[in-house]
C-alpha positions in Angstrom: 9.0 -12.6 3.5 10.7 -10.1 5.8 13.9 -9.7 7.7 14.7 -9.9 11.4 17.8 -8.8 13.2 19.7 -11.4 15.1 23.2 -12.4 16.4 25.1 -15.7 16.2 28.1 -16.8 17.9 31.0 -18.3 15.8 34.3 -19.4 17.3 33.5 -17.5 20.5 32.8 -14.3 18.7 29.3 -12.7 18.2 28.4 -11.8 14.6 25.5 -9.7 13.5 23.0 -11.2 11.0 19.6 -10.7 9.4 17.4 -13.6 9.2 15.1 -13.9 6.2 11.8 -15.1 7.6 8.9 -16.5 5.6 5.3 -16.8 6.9 3.2 -19.9 5.9 0.0 -21.5 6.7 -0.6 -24.7 8.5 -3.6 -26.5 9.9 -2.9 -25.0 13.2 -2.7 -21.4 11.9 0.1 -19.3 10.5 3.7 -20.1 11.3 7.1 -18.6 10.5 10.4 -20.2 9.5 13.8 -18.9 8.7 14.7 -19.2 5.1 18.3 -17.9 5.2 20.8 -15.8 7.3 22.1 -12.7 5.7 25.6 -11.6 7.1 28.6 -9.7 5.9 29.3 -10.2 2.1 32.1 -12.4 1.1 34.9 -11.2 -1.0 33.0 -11.5 -4.3 30.2 -9.5 -2.8 32.6 -6.8 -1.4 34.3 -6.5 -4.8 30.7 -6.0 -6.4 30.0 -3.2 -3.9 33.4 -1.7 -4.6 32.6 -1.6 -8.3 29.4 0.0 -7.7 30.9 2.7 -5.6 33.8 3.2 -8.0 33.7 6.7 -9.5 33.7 5.8 -13.3 31.7 7.2 -16.0 30.3 3.7 -16.8 28.7 3.4 -13.4 25.5 5.4 -13.6 24.4 4.9 -10.0 27.7 6.2 -8.4 27.7 9.1 -11.0 24.3 10.0 -9.6 25.6 9.8 -6.0 28.5 12.1 -6.7 26.1 14.8 -7.8 25.1 14.8 -4.1 28.5 14.3 -2.4 32.0 15.7 -2.8 34.0 12.8 -1.3 37.1 13.1 -3.4 40.4 13.0 -1.3 42.7 16.0 -1.5 45.8 15.5 -3.8 48.0 17.6 -1.6 49.6 16.2 1.6 47.4 17.2 4.7 48.8 19.7 7.3 49.1 18.4 10.7 47.6 20.3 13.7 47.3 19.7 17.4 43.8 19.3 18.6 42.5 20.2 22.1 40.7 17.0 22.8 38.9 18.4 25.9 37.1 20.9 23.7 36.0 18.5 20.9 32.1 18.5 20.4 29.4 17.8 17.9 26.7 20.2 16.7 23.8 20.3 14.3 22.7 16.6 14.6 20.0 15.9 11.9 18.3 13.0 10.2 20.2 11.6 7.2 19.6 8.0 6.4 16.0 8.0 5.4 16.1 11.3 3.3 19.4 10.1 1.7 17.7 6.7 0.8 14.6 8.5 -0.6 16.8 10.6 -2.8 18.7 7.5 -4.0 15.3 6.0 -5.0 14.4 9.1 -6.9 17.7 9.1 -8.7 17.2 5.4 -9.5 14.0 6.2 -11.2 15.3 9.3 -12.8 12.4 11.3 -11.4 14.5 14.3 -10.8 15.4 14.5 -14.4 11.8 14.1 -15.4 10.7 16.9 -13.1 13.2 19.1 -14.5 12.2 18.3 -18.0 8.3 18.7 -17.5 8.7 21.8 -15.3 10.9 24.2 -17.0 12.8 26.7 -15.0 11.5 30.2 -14.8 12.2 33.2 -12.5 11.6 31.3 -9.3 14.5 31.3 -6.9 14.3 27.5 -6.3 13.5 25.2 -9.2 10.0 23.7 -9.0 11.5 20.3 -9.6 13.6 20.5 -6.6 10.5 21.6 -4.5 8.7 18.5 -5.9 11.5 16.4 -4.6 11.1 17.9 -1.3 7.5 17.1 -1.2 8.1 13.6 -2.3 10.9 12.8 0.2 8.8 14.3 3.0 5.8 12.1 2.2 7.9 9.1 1.9 9.9 9.6 5.2 7.5 11.5 7.5 4.0 12.3 6.1 2.8 15.6 7.4 1.4 18.9 6.4 3.3 21.4 4.3 3.5 23.7 7.2 5.2 21.1 9.3 7.6 20.3 6.5 8.6 24.0 6.3 8.9 24.7 9.9 10.2 21.4 11.3 10.9 18.5 9.1 13.2 20.2 6.6 15.3 21.7 9.3 15.6 18.5 11.1 17.1 16.7 8.1 20.1 16.9 5.8 18.0 17.9 2.9 19.5 21.5 2.8 23.0 19.8 2.2 21.8 17.2 -0.2 19.7 19.5 -2.4 21.5 22.7 -1.8 18.4 24.7 -0.7 18.8 26.7 2.5 16.2 26.2 5.3 15.0 29.7 5.2 14.0 29.3 1.5 11.4 26.7 2.4 7.9 27.8 3.4 4.5 26.5 3.2 3.3 28.7 0.3 6.2 27.6 -1.9 5.2 24.0 -1.1 1.6 24.7 -1.9 2.6 26.2 -5.3 4.8 23.2 -6.0 1.7 21.0 -5.6 0.0 23.1 -8.2 3.0 22.7 -10.7 3.1 18.9 -10.7 -0.6 18.1 -10.8 -1.1 19.0 -14.5 1.6 16.4 -15.3 -0.1 13.4 -13.6 -0.7 11.4 -16.8 2.9 12.0 -18.2 4.2 10.9 -14.9 2.3 7.7 -14.8 3.3 6.7 -18.3 6.9 7.5 -17.6 7.0 5.5 -14.3 5.2 2.6 -15.9 7.8 2.3 -18.5 10.8 3.0 -16.3 9.7 0.5 -13.6 9.1 -2.2 -16.3 12.6 -1.8 -17.6 14.2 -1.5 -14.2 12.6 -4.7 -12.8 11.5 -6.6 -15.9 7.8 -6.3 -14.7 5.0 -8.0 -16.6 1.8 -6.0 -17.1 -0.3 -8.8 -18.5 -2.5 -8.8 -15.2 -4.1 -5.5 -14.1 -5.7 -5.5 -10.6 -8.3 -2.8 -9.9 -9.9 -2.0 -6.6 -11.4 1.1 -5.0 -11.0 2.7 -1.6 -12.1 6.0 0.1 -10.5 8.7 2.1 -12.5 11.1 4.3 -12.4 14.8 5.2 -13.4 16.5 8.5 -15.1 19.6 7.3 -17.7 20.9 4.8 -15.3 21.0 1.8 -17.6 23.4 -0.1 -14.9 24.1 -2.7 -14.5 20.5 -3.6 -17.3 19.0 -5.8 -15.9 15.6 -5.4 -16.3 15.6 -1.7 -19.6 13.7 -1.1 -21.0 11.3 1.5 -21.0 7.6 0.5 -20.0 4.2 1.6 -17.0 4.8 3.9 -14.3 2.0 4.0 -13.1 3.9 7.2 -16.4 3.6 9.0 -16.9 7.4 8.8 -20.1 7.7 7.1 -20.7 11.0 8.9 -17.9 12.6 6.8 -17.5 13.7 3.3 -15.0 11.6 1.3 -13.5 11.0 -2.1 -13.1 7.7 -3.7 -9.8 6.4 -5.3 -9.7 3.7 -8.0 -6.1 2.2 -8.2 -4.7 -0.1 -10.8 -1.7 -2.2 -9.9 0.4 -5.0 -11.6 0.4 -8.5 -10.3 3.4 -7.7 -7.9 1.5 -4.6 -6.6 3.5 -1.9 -8.6 1.1 1.0 -9.1 0.3 1.7 -12.7 -2.3 4.5 -12.4 -5.3 5.8 -10.4 -8.3 8.0 -10.8 -10.4 10.1 -8.4 -14.2 9.8 -8.1 -16.8 11.6 -6.1 -17.3 10.2 -2.7 -20.8 9.0 -3.4 -19.6 7.0 -6.4 -20.4 3.2 -6.3 -17.7 0.9 -7.3 -19.5 -0.8 -10.1 -19.9 2.6 -11.9 -16.2 3.2 -12.1 -15.2 0.2 -14.2 -15.8 1.5 -17.7 -14.0 4.8 -17.0 -11.0 3.0 -15.5 -10.7 0.4 -18.2 -11.1 3.0 -21.0 -8.6 5.4 -19.4 -5.9 2.7 -19.1 -6.4 1.5 -22.5 -6.2 4.9 -24.0 -3.0 5.5 -22.0 -1.3 2.1 -22.4 -3.1 0.4 -25.2 -5.5 -2.7 -25.0 -2.9 -5.4 -25.6 -3.9 -8.8 -24.3 -4.3 -7.9 -20.6 -6.5 -9.6 -18.0 -8.5 -7.5 -15.7 -9.0 -8.7 -12.2 -11.7 -7.2 -10.0 -13.8 -8.2 -6.9 -17.5 -8.8 -7.0 -18.4 -5.3 -6.1 -17.4 -4.4 -9.6 -19.6 -6.9 -11.4 -22.8 -6.1 -13.1 -24.4 -7.3 -16.3 -23.6 -4.0 -18.0 -19.8 -4.2 -17.0 -19.7 -7.8 -18.3 -21.1 -6.7 -21.6 -18.7 -3.7 -21.7 -15.7 -6.0 -21.1 -16.9 -8.4 -23.7 -17.4 -5.9 -26.4 -13.7 -5.8 -27.4 -12.8 -9.2 -26.4 -11.3 -8.0 -23.1 -10.2 -10.8 -20.8 -11.2 -10.7 -17.2 -11.4 -12.6 -13.8 -14.1 -11.4 -11.5 -15.6 -12.3 -8.2 -19.2 -13.6 -8.7 -22.2 -12.7 -6.5 -22.7 -15.4 -3.9 -26.3 -15.9 -5.1 -24.9 -17.6 -8.2 -23.7 -20.5 -5.9 -27.2 -21.9 -5.9 -26.7 -22.9 -9.6 -23.8 -25.1 -8.7 -25.3 -26.9 -5.9 -24.6 -30.3 -7.4 -21.1 -29.4 -8.1 -20.7 -28.6 -4.5 -21.6 -32.1 -3.6 -19.1 -33.8 -6.0 -15.7 -34.8 -4.8 -13.7 -33.6 -7.9 -11.9 -30.7 -6.3 -8.3 -29.6 -7.0 -6.3 -28.9 -3.8 -4.3 -25.7 -4.3 -2.7 -25.6 -0.9 -3.4 -26.6 2.6 -7.2 -25.8 3.2 -7.9 -24.3 -0.3 -9.9 -26.4 -3.0 -11.1 -25.2 -6.2 -12.8 -26.6 -9.4 -13.8 -25.2 -12.9 -17.4 -25.5 -13.9 -19.2 -24.7 -17.2 -21.8 -22.0 -17.2 -25.2 -23.8 -16.7 -26.8 -21.2 -19.0 -24.4 -22.1 -21.8 -22.3 -19.0 -22.1 -18.6 -19.0 -23.1 -17.7 -18.1 -19.4 -16.2 -20.5 -16.9 -16.9 -20.4 -13.4 -14.5 -21.3 -10.5 -15.9 -22.8 -7.3 -13.5 -22.1 -4.4 -13.7 -23.5 -0.9 -11.6 -22.5 2.1 -11.5 -24.5 5.3 -10.6 -21.3 7.4 -13.5 -19.6 5.8 -15.8 -22.4 6.6 -14.9 -22.1 10.2 -15.4 -18.4 10.1 -18.7 -18.4 8.3 -20.2 -21.1 10.5 -19.2 -19.1 13.6 -20.7 -15.9 12.3 -23.9 -17.6 11.3 -24.1 -19.4 14.6 -23.7 -16.2 16.6 -26.4 -14.4 14.8 -28.8 -17.4 14.8 -28.4 -17.6 18.5 -29.1 -13.9 18.9 -32.2 -14.1 16.8 -33.5 -17.2 18.7 -32.9 -15.8 22.1 -34.6 -12.5 21.2 -37.6 -14.1 19.3 -38.2 -16.4 22.2 -38.3 -13.6 24.6 -40.6 -11.6 22.3 -43.0 -14.6 22.0 -43.2 -14.9 25.8 -43.8 -11.3 26.1 -46.7 -11.4 23.6 -48.3 -14.2 25.5 -48.3 -12.3 28.7 -49.1 -8.7 27.3 -51.5 -7.2 24.9 -49.1 -5.9 22.2 -49.8 -4.1 18.9 -49.2 -6.5 15.9 -47.7 -3.7 13.7 -45.3 -2.7 16.4 -44.2 -6.2 16.9 -43.6 -6.7 13.2 -41.4 -3.6 13.0 -39.4 -4.9 16.0 -38.9 -8.2 14.3 -37.9 -6.5 11.1 -35.2 -4.6 13.0 -34.0 -7.8 14.6 -33.6 -9.6 11.3 -32.0 -6.6 9.7 -29.4 -6.4 12.5 -28.7 -10.1 12.2 -29.0 -10.5 8.4 -26.5 -13.3 8.0 -29.0 -15.6 9.9 -32.3 -14.0 8.9 -33.2 -16.6 6.3 -32.8 -19.5 8.8 -36.2 -18.4 10.4 -39.7 -18.4 9.3 -41.6 -15.8 11.5 -45.2 -14.6 11.2 -47.2 -12.2 13.4 -51.0 -13.1 13.7 -53.8 -11.3 15.4 -55.7 -13.0 18.2 -59.4 -12.5 18.8 -58.8 -9.6 21.1 -56.6 -8.0 18.3 -53.2 -8.8 20.3 -50.1 -9.9 18.6 -49.2 -13.7 18.4 -45.7 -14.7 17.2 -45.4 -18.0 15.4 -41.9 -19.0 14.3 -39.8 -22.0 13.3 -36.5 -22.7 11.7 -36.1 -23.1 8.0 -34.2 -26.4 7.8 -33.7 -26.5 4.0 -32.0 -23.0 4.2 -30.1 -24.2 7.2 -28.7 -27.2 5.2 -27.8 -24.9 2.3 -26.0 -22.4 4.6 -23.9 -25.3 5.9 -23.2 -26.7 2.5 -22.1 -23.3 1.0 -20.2 -22.1 4.1 -16.6 -21.1 3.2 -17.5 -21.2 -0.6 -17.1 -18.5 -3.1 -17.4 -18.1 -6.8 -15.2 -16.6 -9.6 -16.2 -16.0 -13.2 -13.9 -15.5 -16.2 -13.7 -15.6 -20.0 -10.1 -16.9 -19.8 -10.6 -20.6 -20.8 -7.0 -21.5 -21.5 -5.9 -21.4 -17.9 -6.2 -24.0 -15.2 -8.3 -23.6 -12.1 -5.2 -23.1 -10.0 -3.9 -20.3 -12.3 -7.3 -18.5 -12.3 -7.6 -18.7 -8.5 -4.1 -17.4 -8.0 -4.5 -14.5 -10.3 -7.7 -13.5 -8.4 -5.9 -13.8 -5.1 -3.4 -11.3 -6.4 -6.1 -8.7 -5.5 -4.6 -8.7 -2.1 -1.8 -6.6 -3.6 -4.3 -3.7 -4.3 -5.6 -4.0 -0.7 -2.1 -3.9 0.7 -1.4 -0.8 -1.4 -4.4 1.0 0.1 -3.2 -0.1 3.6 0.2 1.5 3.1 -1.3 4.7 1.6 -3.4 5.0 4.7 -1.1 3.9 7.4 2.5 4.6 6.2 1.9 7.5 3.9 -1.1 9.1 5.6 -3.1 9.7 2.4 -6.1 11.3 4.2 -6.1 15.1 3.2 -6.4 16.6 6.7 -5.1 20.0 5.6 -6.7 20.4 2.2 -10.1 21.6 1.2 -9.7 22.7 -2.4 -10.3 20.1 -5.0 -7.0 20.7 -6.9 -5.0 20.6 -3.8 -6.6 17.5 -2.6 -6.0 15.9 -6.0 -2.3 17.0 -5.8 -1.9 15.7 -2.3 -3.2 12.3 -3.4 -0.8 12.4 -6.4 2.2 12.9 -4.1 1.1 10.0 -2.1 0.9 7.9 -5.2 4.4 8.9 -6.2 5.6 8.1 -2.6 4.1 4.7 -2.9 6.0 4.1 -6.1 9.2 4.9 -4.1 8.0 2.4 -1.5 7.5 -0.4 -4.1 10.8 0.4 -5.8 12.5 -0.1 -2.5 10.6 -3.4 -2.1 11.8 -4.5 -5.5 15.3 -3.6 -4.7 15.1 -5.5 -1.4 13.7 -8.6 -3.2 16.5 -8.5 -5.7 19.0 -8.2 -2.8 17.6 -11.2 -1.0 16.1 -9.0 1.8 12.5 -10.2 1.3 9.8 -8.1 -0.1 8.9 -5.9 3.0 10.9 -2.6 2.9 9.5 -1.2 6.1 12.3 -2.7 8.3 15.0 -1.6 5.9 13.7 1.9 6.0 13.4 1.9 9.8 17.0 0.8 10.2 18.6 3.3 7.8 16.6 6.3 9.1 18.7 6.0 12.4 21.7 7.3 10.5 22.5 11.0 11.4 24.6 13.7 10.0 26.5 15.8 12.6 29.1 18.6 12.6 32.3 17.6 14.3 34.0 20.5 15.8 37.8 20.0 16.4 39.3 23.1 18.2 43.0 23.4 17.6 45.6 24.5 20.2 46.3 27.5 17.9 42.9 28.8 18.7 41.2 27.9 15.3 38.3 25.4 14.8 38.1 22.8 12.2 34.4 21.8 11.2 33.7 18.5 9.5 30.1 17.5 8.4 30.3 13.7 9.1 27.9 10.7 8.6 27.3 8.6 11.6 29.0 5.2 11.4 26.5 2.5 10.4 26.0 -0.5 12.9 26.7 -4.0 11.9 23.1 -4.5 10.8 22.8 -1.4 8.9 26.1 -2.1 7.1 24.8 -5.5 6.0 21.7 -3.9 4.5 23.8 -1.3 2.7 26.1 -4.0 1.3 23.2 -6.1 0.0 21.5 -3.1 -1.6 24.8 -2.0 -3.1 24.6 1.4 -1.5 27.7 3.4 -0.3 27.4 6.0 2.3 29.5 9.1 1.9 32.0 9.8 4.8 31.1 13.5 5.1 29.0 16.1 3.4 30.3 19.4 2.0 29.8 22.3 4.5 27.4 24.9 3.2 27.5 28.6 3.9 24.4 28.6 6.0 24.7 28.8 9.8 24.0 25.3 11.3 21.1 25.1 13.6 21.2 23.1 16.9 18.1 21.0 17.3 
């Protein structure tokens, strides 16, 4: 679910609302419907927000906010002065909303305290824990290079006021050294975050979803032994890359990750990941969910060694064993267009197999096979006619047919093609369609197979658990699009690892915001919330007096109706102004 801004008219007056929208599937395709309208809070809601914003020792959230802002009212009666209204101006307009929100998320997770604990203060002018926060906020709000952070981003935001670090103190070398400081604490941070997130949002870690992706470099990367050429998910096989194995919970909350060389195949990473996670968090009674790229007989044996439970995608070649089951009608309908059924292993093992059939996938598979079949048929017909007219070398024709079938592999088995020599030594093509295989392709279209040793779950529960793998895929999409995980500016192995670690932490902030949105009834897509709040600005308001003096106030822009609704539902209270620092303001 996601939110969409809208207006509604009541009693002749227009009011701002957010509509909570849900996407759902129908026979005619995906559709959307409004679940609820979110407007201004009622009196009970406003009182709740007021209590949250109350400056009391029992309120930990506001206690953390007051570490950033000095918003107390003066106890003495203010003096009145005359203002020259014609000379009133604003200066030093900078970004506020997104960096303030990122710091609120860091405080919620107590990451600032953890950084201070694991990176003790030394002789440095700026604590490394503060520099780590700057790296994390920058990656969350505007992913870019360390040089851009130092020269542009930091100066365009209110971070200097929020963190108390002057602009001139931030440079790329200090940011690079901060990367070096946090990388050795990767395992400690992952354990801390897993426990903290579990307690904050009452998360369950009974289901662990594991998937692998890759990210590529544009350079030789001689100083990085992990940078190798391999199967590229980004369609850049010409570039070196590293592989990232990510483990997330059933709701997509990241638990941990590992880096692998770019030429590592998915199937060889399973044992290391499972062993690492068990060493870090214990074996417990968790269920591992992985796609068919992770499946091998060796991995199955490894998972079964210590009675580990799993739900895996099975190779489509195994479908042939269940041909009779495909013809039977005892299917369970999970939702519109999705049917599943549990089958016992024909070989008599303790595993169960789950046959799945999707109507949308049937249409897609048949369309793909039909397109490739047409391409092969047209080409092979033209080649046959050419061989009848010309004297062609049989070996050359065979190689040409091989390339044709390789290019259209999805339909290659639908044809039986042989090349014979005529009495004159010329090539003669004889071909026909393989009808038994054509029938099997039609029968198995849209079908896929799962295998599991979880025998006390229903077919629906097993299928839904496997489909949760989309959470891992969504995590990779956000890493690559919103957080820009590709290490464009890094070549050394440790710096690449530290860069990916910061991206991992930024994704934790992303999912934390998603959980807060879900608790507040704002759906589970935080992108719109972040886009709205990042429009808030901090400005210096200059009030020249008629006595010749100037009053400078550092103020926060007034939130719009839609922004205020989001803040109220998230129980966040904007400060009215920031404390003026001694550093000279910069006009940008």
